[in-house]
Structures are given as C-alpha cells and as structure tokens.
N, CA, C and O atoms as a GROMACS GRO file, in nm:
protein
  276
    1MET      N    1  -2.554   1.286  -1.166
    1MET     CA    2  -2.452   1.189  -1.128
    1MET      C    3  -2.319   1.262  -1.109
    1MET      O    4  -2.280   1.344  -1.191
    2SER      N    5  -2.252   1.231  -1.004
    2SER     CA    6  -2.123   1.291  -0.974
    2SER      C    7  -2.011   1.213  -1.043
    2SER      O    8  -2.007   1.090  -1.036
    3GLU      N    9  -1.922   1.285  -1.109
    3GLU     CA   10  -1.807   1.222  -1.173
    3GLU      C   11  -1.683   1.253  -1.090
    3GLU      O   12  -1.671   1.361  -1.033
    4HIS      N   13  -1.590   1.157  -1.084
    4HIS     CA   14  -1.471   1.172  -1.001
    4HIS      C   15  -1.346   1.170  -1.086
    4HIS      O   16  -1.343   1.111  -1.194
    5VAL      N   17  -1.243   1.235  -1.036
    5VAL     CA   18  -1.109   1.226  -1.092
    5VAL      C   19  -1.022   1.162  -0.984
    5VAL      O   20  -1.029   1.200  -0.867
    6TYR      N   21  -0.942   1.066  -1.026
    6TYR     CA   22  -0.857   0.994  -0.931
    6TYR      C   23  -0.710   1.019  -0.959
    6TYR      O   24  -0.671   1.045  -1.073
    7LYS      N   25  -0.630   1.011  -0.856
    7LYS     CA   26  -0.485   1.011  -0.869
    7LYS      C   27  -0.438   0.878  -0.814
    7LYS      O   28  -0.496   0.825  -0.719
    8LYS      N   29  -0.331   0.825  -0.873
    8LYS     CA   30  -0.279   0.696  -0.830
    8LYS      C   31  -0.131   0.713  -0.795
    8LYS      O   32  -0.054   0.771  -0.872
    9ILE      N   33  -0.092   0.662  -0.678
    9ILE     CA   34   0.048   0.666  -0.635
    9ILE      C   35   0.095   0.525  -0.603
    9ILE      O   36   0.015   0.435  -0.580
   10GLU      N   37   0.226   0.507  -0.601
   10GLU     CA   38   0.283   0.377  -0.569
   10GLU      C   39   0.352   0.385  -0.434
   10GLU      O   40   0.427   0.479  -0.406
   11LEU      N   41   0.327   0.286  -0.350
   11LEU     CA   42   0.385   0.277  -0.216
   11LEU      C   43   0.445   0.140  -0.194
   11LEU      O   44   0.404   0.043  -0.259
   12VAL      N   45   0.540   0.131  -0.104
   12VAL     CA   46   0.595   0.002  -0.062
   12VAL      C   47   0.580  -0.008   0.089
   12VAL      O   48   0.635   0.073   0.164
   13GLY      N   49   0.505  -0.109   0.134
   13GLY     CA   50   0.489  -0.136   0.276
   13GLY      C   51   0.570  -0.256   0.315
   13GLY      O   52   0.595  -0.344   0.233
   14SER      N   53   0.612  -0.261   0.442
   14SER     CA   54   0.688  -0.378   0.489
   14SER      C   55   0.636  -0.422   0.624
   14SER      O   56   0.573  -0.345   0.698
   15SER      N   57   0.662  -0.549   0.655
   15SER     CA   58   0.618  -0.606   0.781
   15SER      C   59   0.698  -0.731   0.811
   15SER      O   60   0.739  -0.804   0.720
   16LYS      N   61   0.721  -0.756   0.939
   16LYS     CA   62   0.781  -0.883   0.983
   16LYS      C   63   0.674  -0.991   0.994
   16LYS      O   64   0.707  -1.109   1.005
   17VAL      N   65   0.546  -0.951   0.992
   17VAL     CA   66   0.436  -1.043   1.022
   17VAL      C   67   0.380  -1.112   0.899
   17VAL      O   68   0.376  -1.235   0.893
   18SER      N   69   0.336  -1.033   0.798
   18SER     CA   70   0.267  -1.093   0.684
   18SER      C   71   0.255  -0.994   0.568
   18SER      O   72   0.281  -0.874   0.583
   19ILE      N   73   0.213  -1.046   0.454
   19ILE     CA   74   0.184  -0.963   0.338
   19ILE      C   75   0.070  -0.867   0.369
   19ILE      O   76   0.078  -0.748   0.339
   20GLU      N   77  -0.035  -0.919   0.430
   20GLU     CA   78  -0.150  -0.835   0.464
   20GLU      C   79  -0.111  -0.721   0.557
   20GLU      O   80  -0.158  -0.609   0.542
   21ASP      N   81  -0.026  -0.750   0.652
   21ASP     CA   82   0.020  -0.648   0.746
   21ASP      C   83   0.103  -0.541   0.674
   21ASP      O   84   0.094  -0.423   0.707
   22ALA      N   85   0.183  -0.582   0.577
   22ALA     CA   86   0.262  -0.487   0.498
   22ALA      C   87   0.169  -0.393   0.420
   22ALA      O   88   0.196  -0.273   0.411
   23ILE      N   89   0.060  -0.447   0.365
   23ILE     CA   90  -0.038  -0.364   0.294
   23ILE      C   91  -0.103  -0.267   0.391
   23ILE      O   92  -0.113  -0.148   0.362
   24GLN      N   93  -0.148  -0.317   0.505
   24GLN     CA   94  -0.212  -0.232   0.605
   24GLN      C   95  -0.119  -0.120   0.651
   24GLN      O   96  -0.163  -0.006   0.668
   25ASN      N   97   0.009  -0.151   0.670
   25ASN     CA   98   0.106  -0.051   0.714
   25ASN      C   99   0.119   0.061   0.611
   25ASN      O  100   0.121   0.178   0.646
   26ALA      N  101   0.127   0.024   0.483
   26ALA     CA  102   0.140   0.125   0.377
   26ALA      C  103   0.016   0.213   0.369
   26ALA      O  104   0.027   0.335   0.358
   27ILE      N  105  -0.102   0.152   0.375
   27ILE     CA  106  -0.227   0.229   0.365
   27ILE      C  107  -0.246   0.318   0.488
   27ILE      O  108  -0.286   0.433   0.474
   28ALA      N  109  -0.218   0.267   0.605
   28ALA     CA  110  -0.233   0.346   0.727
   28ALA      C  111  -0.140   0.468   0.726
   28ALA      O  112  -0.181   0.578   0.764
   29GLN      N  113  -0.017   0.448   0.684
   29GLN     CA  114   0.078   0.560   0.678
   29GLN      C  115   0.036   0.662   0.573
   29GLN      O  116   0.044   0.782   0.598
   30ALA      N  117  -0.009   0.616   0.457
   30ALA     CA  118  -0.056   0.708   0.352
   30ALA      C  119  -0.177   0.787   0.400
   30ALA      O  120  -0.191   0.905   0.368
   31GLY      N  121  -0.264   0.723   0.477
   31GLY     CA  122  -0.383   0.788   0.528
   31GLY      C  123  -0.354   0.901   0.625
   31GLY      O  124  -0.441   0.984   0.652
   32GLU      N  125  -0.232   0.906   0.679
   32GLU     CA  126  -0.193   1.015   0.769
   32GLU      C  127  -0.178   1.147   0.694
   32GLU      O  128  -0.198   1.254   0.753
   33THR      N  129  -0.142   1.141   0.566
   33THR     CA  130  -0.116   1.265   0.491
   33THR      C  131  -0.206   1.282   0.368
   33THR      O  132  -0.214   1.392   0.314
   34LEU      N  133  -0.271   1.176   0.323
   34LEU     CA  134  -0.358   1.184   0.204
   34LEU      C  135  -0.504   1.170   0.244
   34LEU      O  136  -0.537   1.100   0.339
   35LYS      N  137  -0.591   1.237   0.169
   35LYS     CA  138  -0.735   1.226   0.193
   35LYS      C  139  -0.799   1.142   0.083
   35LYS      O  140  -0.742   1.122  -0.024
   36ASN      N  141  -0.918   1.094   0.112
   36ASN     CA  142  -1.004   1.029   0.012
   36ASN      C  143  -0.945   0.902  -0.051
   36ASN      O  144  -0.966   0.877  -0.169
   37LEU      N  145  -0.871   0.823   0.028
   37LEU     CA  146  -0.821   0.695  -0.025
   37LEU      C  147  -0.940   0.608  -0.064
   37LEU      O  148  -1.035   0.597   0.013
   38ARG      N  149  -0.935   0.545  -0.182
   38ARG     CA  150  -1.049   0.469  -0.231
   38ARG      C  151  -1.019   0.323  -0.259
   38ARG      O  152  -1.103   0.237  -0.230
   39TRP      N  153  -0.903   0.291  -0.315
   39TRP     CA  154  -0.875   0.153  -0.354
   39TRP      C  155  -0.724   0.131  -0.362
   39TRP      O  156  -0.646   0.226  -0.361
   40PHE      N  157  -0.686   0.004  -0.370
   40PHE     CA  158  -0.545  -0.030  -0.390
   40PHE      C  159  -0.535  -0.154  -0.476
   40PHE      O  160  -0.629  -0.233  -0.485
   41GLU      N  161  -0.420  -0.171  -0.539
   41GLU     CA  162  -0.390  -0.294  -0.613
   41GLU      C  163  -0.248  -0.337  -0.579
   41GLU      O  164  -0.159  -0.253  -0.569
   42VAL      N  165  -0.228  -0.465  -0.561
   42VAL     CA  166  -0.095  -0.518  -0.531
   42VAL      C  167  -0.020  -0.535  -0.662
   42VAL      O  168  -0.068  -0.601  -0.754
   43VAL      N  169   0.098  -0.475  -0.670
   43VAL     CA  170   0.178  -0.478  -0.791
   43VAL      C  171   0.290  -0.581  -0.781
   43VAL      O  172   0.320  -0.651  -0.878
   44GLU      N  173   0.350  -0.589  -0.664
   44GLU     CA  174   0.466  -0.678  -0.646
   44GLU      C  175   0.476  -0.723  -0.501
   44GLU      O  176   0.444  -0.647  -0.409
   45THR      N  177   0.519  -0.845  -0.482
   45THR     CA  178   0.541  -0.898  -0.347
   45THR      C  179   0.680  -0.959  -0.343
   45THR      O  180   0.720  -1.033  -0.433
   46ARG      N  181   0.753  -0.927  -0.238
   46ARG     CA  182   0.885  -0.986  -0.221
   46ARG      C  183   0.917  -0.992  -0.072
   46ARG      O  184   0.844  -0.938   0.010
   47GLY      N  185   1.026  -1.059  -0.040
   47GLY     CA  186   1.062  -1.072   0.100
   47GLY      C  187   1.212  -1.077   0.119
   47GLY      O  188   1.288  -1.096   0.024
   48GLN      N  189   1.252  -1.061   0.243
   48GLN     CA  190   1.392  -1.069   0.281
   48GLN      C  191   1.411  -1.197   0.362
   48GLN      O  192   1.329  -1.231   0.447
   49ILE      N  193   1.519  -1.266   0.336
   49ILE     CA  194   1.550  -1.392   0.405
   49ILE      C  195   1.670  -1.371   0.495
   49ILE      O  196   1.772  -1.316   0.454
   50GLU      N  197   1.657  -1.416   0.619
   50GLU     CA  198   1.769  -1.418   0.714
   50GLU      C  199   1.770  -1.552   0.785
   50GLU      O  200   1.667  -1.597   0.836
   51ASN      N  201   1.885  -1.617   0.788
   51ASN     CA  202   1.900  -1.748   0.853
   51ASN      C  203   1.796  -1.848   0.804
   51ASN      O  204   1.737  -1.922   0.883
   52ASN      N  205   1.775  -1.850   0.672
   52ASN     CA  206   1.682  -1.943   0.608
   52ASN      C  207   1.537  -1.927   0.654
   52ASN      O  208   1.459  -2.022   0.649
   53GLN      N  209   1.503  -1.808   0.700
   53GLN     CA  210   1.367  -1.776   0.743
   53GLN      C  211   1.324  -1.645   0.677
   53GLN      O  212   1.407  -1.560   0.644
   54VAL      N  213   1.194  -1.629   0.659
   54VAL     CA  214   1.142  -1.501   0.610
   54VAL      C  215   1.155  -1.400   0.722
   54VAL      O  216   1.098  -1.417   0.830
   55ALA      N  217   1.231  -1.294   0.696
   55ALA     CA  218   1.252  -1.190   0.797
   55ALA      C  219   1.155  -1.074   0.778
   55ALA      O  220   1.105  -1.018   0.875
   56TYR      N  221   1.129  -1.037   0.653
   56TYR     CA  222   1.039  -0.926   0.621
   56TYR      C  223   0.961  -0.957   0.495
   56TYR      O  224   1.009  -1.026   0.406
   57TRP      N  225   0.840  -0.904   0.491
   57TRP     CA  226   0.760  -0.903   0.369
   57TRP      C  227   0.759  -0.761   0.318
   57TRP      O  228   0.748  -0.666   0.397
   58GLN      N  229   0.772  -0.743   0.188
   58GLN     CA  230   0.759  -0.612   0.124
   58GLN      C  231   0.655  -0.625   0.014
   58GLN      O  232   0.658  -0.718  -0.067
   59VAL      N  233   0.562  -0.530   0.012
   59VAL     CA  234   0.456  -0.532  -0.087
   59VAL      C  235   0.448  -0.395  -0.153
   59VAL      O  236   0.432  -0.294  -0.085
   60THR      N  237   0.459  -0.392  -0.286
   60THR     CA  238   0.440  -0.269  -0.361
   60THR      C  239   0.294  -0.262  -0.401
   60THR      O  240   0.240  -0.356  -0.459
   61ILE      N  241   0.229  -0.150  -0.369
   61ILE     CA  242   0.088  -0.132  -0.402
   61ILE      C  243   0.070   0.003  -0.473
   61ILE      O  244   0.148   0.096  -0.455
   62LYS      N  245  -0.034   0.010  -0.554
   62LYS     CA  246  -0.079   0.136  -0.612
   62LYS      C  247  -0.208   0.172  -0.538
   62LYS      O  248  -0.298   0.090  -0.524
   63VAL      N  249  -0.215   0.296  -0.491
   63VAL     CA  250  -0.328   0.343  -0.414
   63VAL      C  251  -0.396   0.455  -0.491
   63VAL      O  252  -0.331   0.550  -0.535
   64GLY      N  253  -0.528   0.443  -0.507
   64GLY     CA  254  -0.605   0.547  -0.575
   64GLY      C  255  -0.684   0.630  -0.477
   64GLY      O  256  -0.738   0.578  -0.380
   65PHE      N  257  -0.690   0.759  -0.503
   65PHE     CA  258  -0.770   0.848  -0.418
   65PHE      C  259  -0.833   0.956  -0.505
   65PHE      O  260  -0.780   0.992  -0.610
   66THR      N  261  -0.947   1.007  -0.460
   66THR     CA  262  -1.018   1.109  -0.536
   66THR      C  263  -0.950   1.244  -0.517
   66THR      O  264  -0.902   1.278  -0.409
   67VAL      N  265  -0.948   1.320  -0.626
   67VAL     CA  266  -0.892   1.455  -0.626
   67VAL      C  267  -1.006   1.552  -0.594
   67VAL      O  268  -1.113   1.544  -0.654
   68ASP      N  269  -0.983   1.643  -0.500
   68ASP     CA  270  -1.085   1.743  -0.465
   68ASP      C  271  -1.110   1.836  -0.582
   68ASP      O  272  -1.022   1.861  -0.664
   69ASN      N  273  -1.232   1.888  -0.588
   69ASN     CA  274  -1.268   1.987  -0.691
   69ASN      C  275  -1.200   2.118  -0.664
   69ASN      O  276  -1.218   2.213  -0.740
   0.00000   0.00000   0.00000
C-alpha cells in the first residue's frame, strides 16, 4: 500500500459571477504552478457590495496536494 504525505496551502479566489467560479479561479491558478492537487475545503466566504448589489465574491480555500518522494 502506498502512503502519501500532503501539504496544505490557503488561497483566496474571487469572481464577479459566483462562489463556485471564485473557487474554480483559485484552483485553476494554483494548478499552473503546483502539481498533484488533490482536494480543497472552503474556509470563508465573503463579498463586496457596490450600489446595493454583489460586485464580487471572495472565497478562502485550503488546497491539499501530495508531496513528491
């Protein structure tokens, strides 16, 4: 059986569209420089208001990835 070691980092993604899009943006950007992304957890959700409307969604996530041997 193979055993893994993971590292966990915290990221903040943003989007004008939705919470899900903010998560996707953070993961996609992290995937450009990190290998072996495995899971994420949402830590915090918040937004920016402009003219009584939601202007941006911000989502803080923790992303886990396997560490190479």
